[in-house]
C-alpha positions as CSV (number, residue, x, y, z in Angstrom):
1,X,-11.3,21.6,-4.8
2,X,-14.3,19.4,-5.8
3,X,-16.3,17.4,-3.3
4,X,-18.6,14.4,-3.8
5,X,-21.4,14.1,-1.3
6,X,-24.4,11.8,-0.9
7,X,-25.9,10.2,2.2
8,X,-24.3,6.9,3.1
9,X,-21.3,7.5,0.8
10,X,-17.9,8.8,1.9
11,X,-17.2,12.3,0.6
12,X,-14.2,12.4,-1.7
13,X,-12.3,15.5,-2.4
14,X,-9.3,16.2,-4.6
15,X,-6.8,19.1,-4.0
16,X,-4.1,19.9,-6.5
17,X,-0.8,21.6,-5.5
18,X,1.5,22.7,-8.3
19,X,3.5,25.6,-9.8
20,X,1.7,26.0,-13.1
21,X,4.2,28.5,-14.5
22,X,6.7,27.3,-17.0
23,X,9.6,29.1,-18.8
24,X,9.4,29.3,-22.6
25,X,10.3,25.9,-24.2
26,X,9.6,23.9,-21.0
27,X,7.2,21.0,-21.2
28,X,7.3,19.1,-17.8
29,X,4.4,19.7,-15.4
30,X,4.4,18.3,-11.8
31,X,1.5,18.3,-9.4
32,X,0.8,16.8,-6.0
33,X,-2.8,15.5,-5.8
34,X,-4.3,15.0,-2.3
35,X,-7.3,12.6,-2.3
36,X,-9.3,12.6,0.9
37,X,-12.3,10.5,1.9
38,X,-14.4,11.4,4.9
39,X,-17.5,10.0,6.6
40,X,-20.3,8.0,5.0
41,X,-21.0,4.3,4.8
42,X,-20.5,2.7,1.4
43,X,-21.4,3.0,-2.3
44,X,-25.1,2.5,-2.9
45,X,-27.6,2.4,-0.2
46,X,-29.1,-0.3,2.1
47,X,-32.3,-0.2,0.0
48,X,-30.8,-0.3,-3.5
49,X,-27.9,-2.6,-2.7
50,X,-28.6,-4.6,0.5
51,X,-25.7,-7.0,-0.1
52,X,-23.3,-4.2,0.4
53,X,-24.1,-3.9,4.1
54,X,-23.2,-6.1,7.0
55,X,-25.7,-6.5,9.7
56,X,-24.7,-3.8,12.2
57,X,-22.5,-1.0,10.8
58,X,-20.3,-0.6,7.8
59,X,-20.1,-2.1,4.4
60,X,-20.1,-5.9,3.8
61,X,-16.6,-7.4,3.8
62,X,-14.7,-10.7,3.5
63,X,-11.3,-11.4,5.1
64,X,-8.9,-14.3,4.7
65,X,-6.1,-14.7,7.2
66,X,-3.1,-16.7,5.9
67,X,-0.8,-18.0,8.6
68,X,2.6,-19.5,7.8
69,X,2.7,-23.1,9.2
70,X,6.0,-24.1,7.6
71,X,8.6,-26.1,9.7
72,X,10.6,-23.0,10.6
73,X,7.6,-21.6,12.6
74,X,8.7,-24.1,15.3
75,X,12.0,-22.2,15.9
76,X,11.6,-20.8,18.4
77,X,8.4,-22.7,19.5
78,X,7.0,-19.3,20.8
79,X,6.7,-18.2,17.2
80,X,3.8,-20.5,16.3
81,X,2.1,-19.8,19.6
82,X,2.3,-16.1,19.0
83,X,0.9,-16.5,15.5
84,X,-2.1,-18.5,16.9
85,X,-2.6,-15.8,19.5
86,X,-2.3,-13.0,16.9
87,X,-4.8,-14.7,14.6
88,X,-7.2,-15.1,17.5
89,X,-6.9,-11.4,18.3
90,X,-7.6,-10.6,14.7
91,X,-10.7,-12.8,14.7
92,X,-11.9,-11.1,17.9
93,X,-11.7,-7.8,15.9
94,X,-14.0,-8.9,13.1
95,X,-17.4,-7.2,13.3
96,X,-20.6,-9.2,13.2
97,X,-21.6,-10.2,9.7
98,X,-18.1,-10.1,8.1
99,X,-17.3,-13.2,6.1
100,X,-14.0,-14.8,7.0
101,X,-11.7,-17.8,6.7
102,X,-8.3,-18.9,8.2
103,X,-5.8,-20.6,5.9
104,X,-2.7,-22.5,7.0
105,X,0.1,-22.1,4.6
106,X,3.0,-24.5,3.9
107,X,4.1,-25.8,0.4
108,X,0.3,-26.3,0.0
109,X,-2.6,-24.2,1.3
110,X,-5.0,-25.7,3.8
111,X,-8.4,-24.5,5.0
112,X,-8.2,-24.3,8.8
113,X,-11.6,-22.7,9.3
114,X,-14.5,-23.0,8.4
115,X,-13.4,-25.6,5.7
116,X,-15.6,-26.9,2.9
117,X,-14.4,-24.3,0.4
118,X,-16.5,-21.6,2.0
119,X,-16.4,-18.6,4.3
120,X,-17.9,-18.3,7.8
121,X,-19.9,-15.3,8.9
122,X,-18.6,-13.6,12.0
123,X,-20.7,-13.8,15.2
124,X,-20.0,-14.9,18.8
125,X,-20.3,-18.6,17.8
126,X,-18.2,-18.6,14.7
127,X,-15.5,-16.5,16.3
128,X,-15.2,-19.1,19.2
129,X,-15.2,-22.0,16.7
130,X,-12.4,-20.3,14.7
131,X,-10.3,-19.8,17.7
132,X,-10.7,-23.4,18.7
133,X,-9.7,-24.5,15.2
134,X,-6.5,-22.5,15.6
135,X,-5.3,-25.0,18.2
136,X,-4.8,-27.5,15.4
137,X,-2.2,-25.2,13.7
138,X,1.2,-26.9,13.9
139,X,4.5,-26.3,12.1
140,X,5.8,-28.6,9.3
141,X,6.4,-28.4,5.6
142,X,7.7,-25.8,3.2
143,X,6.6,-22.4,1.9
144,X,4.7,-21.7,-1.4
145,X,3.0,-18.4,-0.8
146,X,1.3,-18.3,-4.3
147,X,-0.8,-21.3,-3.3
148,X,-2.0,-19.5,-0.1
149,X,-3.0,-16.4,-2.2
150,X,-4.9,-18.5,-4.8
151,X,-6.9,-20.2,-2.1
152,X,-7.6,-16.9,-0.4
153,X,-8.8,-15.5,-3.8
154,X,-11.1,-18.5,-4.3
155,X,-12.7,-18.2,-0.9
156,X,-13.0,-14.4,-0.9
157,X,-14.6,-14.3,-4.4
158,X,-17.3,-16.7,-3.2
159,X,-18.9,-13.9,-1.2
160,X,-21.0,-11.1,-2.7
161,X,-19.4,-8.3,-0.7
162,X,-18.1,-4.8,-1.1
163,X,-14.6,-5.2,0.5
164,X,-12.3,-8.2,0.1
165,X,-9.1,-8.2,2.2
166,X,-6.3,-10.6,3.0
167,X,-3.8,-10.7,5.9
168,X,-0.6,-12.8,5.3
169,X,2.0,-13.8,7.8
170,X,5.3,-15.5,6.9
171,X,8.5,-16.2,8.7
172,X,10.6,-17.6,5.8
173,X,11.6,-17.4,2.2
174,X,9.3,-18.6,-0.5
175,X,11.4,-21.7,-1.3
176,X,8.9,-24.2,-2.6
177,X,7.7,-22.5,-5.7
178,X,9.5,-20.4,-8.3
179,X,9.4,-16.6,-8.3
180,X,7.4,-16.9,-11.6
181,X,4.8,-19.0,-9.8
182,X,4.4,-16.3,-7.0
183,X,4.3,-13.5,-9.6
184,X,1.6,-15.4,-11.6
185,X,-0.5,-15.8,-8.4
186,X,-0.1,-12.1,-7.6
187,X,-1.1,-11.1,-11.1
188,X,-4.2,-13.3,-10.8
189,X,-5.1,-11.8,-7.5
190,X,-4.4,-8.1,-8.3
191,X,-7.5,-6.0,-8.3
192,X,-9.6,-8.9,-6.7
193,X,-8.6,-8.3,-3.1
194,X,-6.2,-6.1,-1.1
195,X,-3.6,-7.8,1.2
196,X,-1.4,-6.7,4.1
197,X,1.8,-8.8,4.5
198,X,3.9,-9.2,7.6
199,X,7.3,-10.9,8.1
200,X,7.9,-12.3,11.5
201,X,11.5,-12.8,12.9
202,X,14.4,-12.2,10.5
203,X,14.6,-15.3,8.2
204,X,12.2,-13.9,5.5
205,X,13.0,-12.0,2.3
206,X,12.1,-8.3,2.5
207,X,11.6,-7.9,-1.2
208,X,9.2,-10.8,-1.3
209,X,7.0,-9.5,1.5
210,X,7.0,-5.9,0.3
211,X,6.3,-7.2,-3.3
212,X,3.2,-9.0,-2.2
213,X,1.8,-6.0,-0.4
214,X,2.7,-3.7,-3.3
215,X,1.0,-5.9,-5.9
216,X,-2.1,-6.2,-3.8
217,X,-2.2,-2.5,-2.6
218,X,-1.7,-3.4,1.0
219,X,0.8,-2.6,3.7
220,X,4.0,-4.4,4.6
221,X,5.9,-4.5,7.8
222,X,8.3,-6.5,10.0
223,X,7.4,-7.9,13.4
224,X,10.9,-8.7,14.5
225,X,9.7,-10.0,17.9
226,X,6.9,-12.5,17.6
227,X,5.5,-11.2,20.9
228,X,4.4,-8.1,19.0
229,X,2.2,-10.0,16.5
230,X,-1.1,-9.8,18.4
231,X,-1.1,-6.0,18.7
232,X,-0.1,-5.8,15.0
233,X,-2.8,-8.2,13.8
234,X,-5.4,-6.3,15.9
235,X,-4.4,-3.0,14.3
236,X,-4.4,-4.5,10.8
237,X,-7.9,-5.9,11.3
238,X,-9.2,-2.7,12.8
239,X,-7.9,-0.8,9.7
240,X,-9.5,-3.4,7.4
241,X,-12.8,-3.1,9.2
242,X,-12.7,0.7,8.7
243,X,-12.6,0.4,4.9
244,X,-15.8,1.7,3.3
245,X,-15.2,1.7,-0.4
246,X,-13.2,-0.8,-2.6
247,X,-11.6,-0.5,-6.0
248,X,-11.4,3.3,-6.3
249,X,-9.4,4.4,-9.3
250,X,-7.8,7.8,-10.3
251,X,-8.9,8.5,-13.8
252,X,-6.4,10.7,-15.6
253,X,-7.4,12.5,-18.8
254,X,-4.7,14.3,-20.9
255,X,-5.1,16.4,-24.1
256,X,-3.6,15.4,-27.5
257,X,0.2,15.6,-27.5
258,X,0.5,15.1,-23.8
259,X,2.3,12.1,-22.3
260,X,1.9,10.8,-18.7
261,X,5.5,10.4,-17.4
262,X,4.5,8.9,-14.1
263,X,1.8,8.6,-11.4
264,X,3.1,7.7,-7.9
265,X,1.5,7.4,-4.5
266,X,3.8,9.5,-2.3
267,X,2.0,9.4,1.1
268,X,1.6,7.5,3.4
269,X,4.1,5.3,1.4
270,X,5.8,5.6,-2.0
271,X,4.2,3.3,-4.5
272,X,4.7,3.6,-8.3
273,X,1.3,3.2,-10.1
274,X,2.5,4.1,-13.6
275,X,2.7,0.6,-14.9
276,X,-0.8,-0.3,-13.5
277,X,-2.7,2.0,-15.8
278,X,-5.7,0.5,-17.7
279,X,-7.0,2.4,-20.7
280,X,-10.3,4.1,-20.1
281,X,-11.4,5.6,-23.5
282,X,-9.7,8.3,-25.6
283,X,-6.7,9.8,-23.9
284,X,-7.8,8.6,-20.4
285,X,-6.4,5.9,-18.1
286,X,-7.3,4.5,-14.7
287,X,-4.8,4.0,-11.9
288,X,-5.9,1.7,-9.0
289,X,-6.0,3.3,-5.5
290,X,-7.4,0.3,-3.6
291,X,-9.8,0.4,-0.7
292,X,-10.6,3.5,1.3
293,X,-11.9,4.4,4.8
294,X,-11.7,7.8,6.4
295,X,-8.2,8.8,5.2
296,X,-6.1,11.0,3.0
297,X,-3.3,10.1,0.5
298,X,-1.0,12.1,-1.7
299,X,-0.1,11.3,-5.3
300,X,2.6,12.8,-7.6
301,X,1.5,13.2,-11.2
302,X,4.0,14.2,-13.8
303,X,3.0,14.9,-17.5
304,X,4.9,16.2,-20.5
305,X,3.1,18.8,-22.6
306,X,4.1,20.3,-26.0
307,X,6.2,23.4,-25.3
308,X,4.4,26.7,-26.1
309,X,5.0,30.4,-26.3
310,X,5.0,33.0,-23.6
311,X,1.4,33.9,-22.6
312,X,-0.1,30.6,-23.7
313,X,-1.9,28.3,-21.2
314,X,-3.4,24.9,-21.3
315,X,-5.1,22.2,-19.3
316,X,-2.4,19.6,-18.8
317,X,-4.5,17.0,-17.1
318,X,-7.9,16.4,-15.5
319,X,-8.3,13.9,-12.7
320,X,-11.5,12.3,-11.4
321,X,-12.2,9.4,-9.0
322,X,-14.2,6.4,-10.3
323,X,-15.3,3.0,-9.2
324,X,-15.5,0.4,-12.0
325,X,-18.8,-1.5,-12.1
326,X,-19.3,-5.2,-13.0
327,X,-21.1,-4.2,-16.3
328,X,-18.1,-2.3,-17.6
329,X,-19.5,1.2,-16.6
330,X,-18.0,3.3,-13.8
331,X,-19.5,5.2,-10.9
332,X,-18.1,8.7,-10.8
333,X,-17.3,9.9,-7.3
334,X,-17.7,13.5,-8.5
335,X,-14.4,14.8,-7.1
336,X,-12.2,16.4,-9.8
337,X,-8.8,18.2,-10.0
338,X,-7.2,20.1,-12.8
339,X,-3.5,20.5,-13.6
340,X,-2.6,23.6,-15.6
341,X,0.4,24.8,-17.6
342,X,1.0,28.6,-18.2
343,X,4.1,29.8,-20.0
344,X,5.7,33.0,-18.7
345,X,8.8,35.1,-19.0
346,X,8.6,35.9,-15.3
347,X,11.7,34.1,-14.0
348,X,10.7,34.2,-10.4
349,X,7.3,32.6,-11.2
350,X,8.7,29.9,-13.5
351,X,11.7,28.8,-11.3
352,X,9.9,28.6,-7.9
353,X,9.3,25.0,-6.9
354,X,6.0,24.2,-5.3
355,X,6.8,23.1,-1.7
356,X,4.5,20.0,-1.9
357,X,6.3,18.8,-5.1
358,X,9.7,19.5,-3.6
359,X,8.9,17.7,-0.4
360,X,7.6,14.5,-2.0
361,X,10.3,14.5,-4.7
362,X,12.7,14.3,-1.7
363,X,10.7,11.6,0.0
364,X,10.7,9.4,-3.1
365,X,14.5,9.9,-3.4
366,X,14.8,9.0,0.3
367,X,13.1,5.6,-0.3
368,X,15.3,5.0,-3.4
369,X,18.7,5.8,-1.8
370,X,17.9,3.6,1.3
371,X,17.2,0.6,-1.0
372,X,20.3,1.4,-3.1
373,X,22.5,1.9,0.0
374,X,21.4,-1.4,1.7
375,X,21.8,-3.3,-1.6
376,X,25.4,-1.9,-2.0
377,X,26.1,-2.8,1.7
378,X,25.0,-6.4,1.0
379,X,27.2,-6.6,-2.1
380,X,30.3,-5.4,-0.2
381,X,30.5,-1.9,-1.8
382,X,31.0,0.0,1.5
383,X,32.0,3.3,-0.1
384,X,28.9,3.3,-2.3
385,X,26.7,2.3,0.6
386,X,28.1,5.1,2.8
387,X,27.4,7.7,0.1
388,X,23.8,6.5,-0.5
389,X,22.9,6.1,3.2
390,X,24.5,9.5,3.9
391,X,22.2,11.1,1.4
392,X,19.3,9.3,3.0
393,X,20.3,10.7,6.4
394,X,20.5,14.2,4.9
395,X,17.0,13.9,3.2
396,X,15.4,12.4,6.3
397,X,16.8,15.2,8.4
398,X,15.8,18.0,6.0
399,X,12.2,16.7,5.6
400,X,11.5,16.0,9.3
401,X,11.1,12.2,8.7
402,X,12.1,11.4,12.3
403,X,11.0,7.7,12.1
404,X,13.3,7.0,9.1
405,X,16.1,9.0,10.7
406,X,15.9,6.8,13.8
407,X,16.0,3.6,11.7
408,X,19.0,4.9,9.7
409,X,20.9,5.7,13.0
410,X,20.8,2.0,13.8
411,X,22.7,1.2,10.5
412,X,25.1,4.2,10.3
413,X,26.8,6.5,12.8
414,X,25.7,10.0,11.9
415,X,28.5,12.5,12.0
416,X,26.6,15.5,10.5
417,X,23.0,15.0,9.4
418,X,22.8,18.3,7.5
419,X,25.6,17.4,5.1
420,X,24.9,13.6,5.1
421,X,28.2,12.7,6.6
422,X,28.0,9.2,8.1
423,X,30.1,6.1,8.9
424,X,28.7,2.6,8.4
425,X,28.3,0.7,11.7
426,X,30.7,-2.2,11.9
427,X,28.0,-4.5,13.4
428,X,24.3,-4.1,12.6
429,X,21.5,-6.2,14.0
430,X,19.8,-8.1,11.2
431,X,16.4,-7.0,12.5
432,X,17.4,-3.3,12.4
433,X,18.6,-3.6,8.8
434,X,15.4,-5.4,7.7
435,X,13.2,-2.9,9.5
436,X,14.9,0.0,7.7
437,X,14.5,-1.8,4.3
438,X,10.8,-2.8,5.0
439,X,9.8,0.7,6.1
440,X,12.0,2.7,3.6
441,X,8.9,3.7,1.6
442,X,7.1,5.2,4.5
443,X,6.9,9.0,4.1
444,X,6.0,12.0,6.2
445,X,3.3,14.4,4.9
446,X,4.2,17.9,4.0
447,X,3.3,20.5,6.6
448,X,0.5,22.3,4.8
């Protein structure tokens, strides 16, 4: 384990869990990498980088809240009222000195507060002004989420701050722009700010909302009952206010002849980072990990190495944590982890599966079979859906993922969890199915 420590900076540590022993001729190496950040304030210090600190405590931050104001937000009328109340609760959670804006989203994006293509700075006065401005929010028009994100990006980038974050609420499908337009907006915003996305009610598209959160390294969830929005928004904003470092990347170096098969976040949710690699010099690549507060996350790294003879060993990969700087250099956070490969003829050593690797391989499969099962159910393949969701029940039960097991039990009748024997329920509430799909990537951590 390596630890990075400096006053005012969170301490980052990297732990690697793997079985390094391979049988002769084998070349696939798997490791679970736990990254933990604890304590500290932010990168730099108040003296050397005063713009990185808000008055009061914590690093400087800017937040844009995007509220769906399309016509469907009027049905039922309580939905718009709950959205206003939730946004007000989020504004109350902003700490003094944080830059912020509220955006009303329809087929166009409108600045609700403060206006003038700028951000407000949170204090008692601006928080009250913003909450008064929310009274003007009314429902009418279409939905073009890409325009909301582009306005949020423009506003957030106007502030010289350490953390940039968005909160997006929608109740409907993105019907007034093409999927290509939304993807282009997400590509333009990726790496510039993180964003949590929420779907309220049951008329929105799960893959759209989870896709937004995934592209912008945020969280996605359903708020089936609009009455739950205020608590959810408060929680999201508290988490955003707890972030201390932005733009952390996992730098992975591999020796000649080695191929990175994949890099996935596996806890607290499953997120494939493989395609997000940016090259970082000879045989090294950076994978974006987003913003960090006091927290711990797990990653599954799989590399293919050239097979070797019994008794040989090699360094299969070396990991470090870095923060890219505006001038093209990086700040190294000092934490480092090593992945090894050792070839042996000891069958017991080479065939034992590391418990961390086994656990998260199962969790990744769990997320996949839930998605596949729900897709098959929607397409009318009930036998295929039963098989996939039965496997999901079996995996959730075996790994102790009680939350996912509960959600599955609202979609299938469980006959025998251990064998994955289930029957599809004849009638399933739409909110229950959407909740299972939205939360399918949430994992439980391995009991260390």
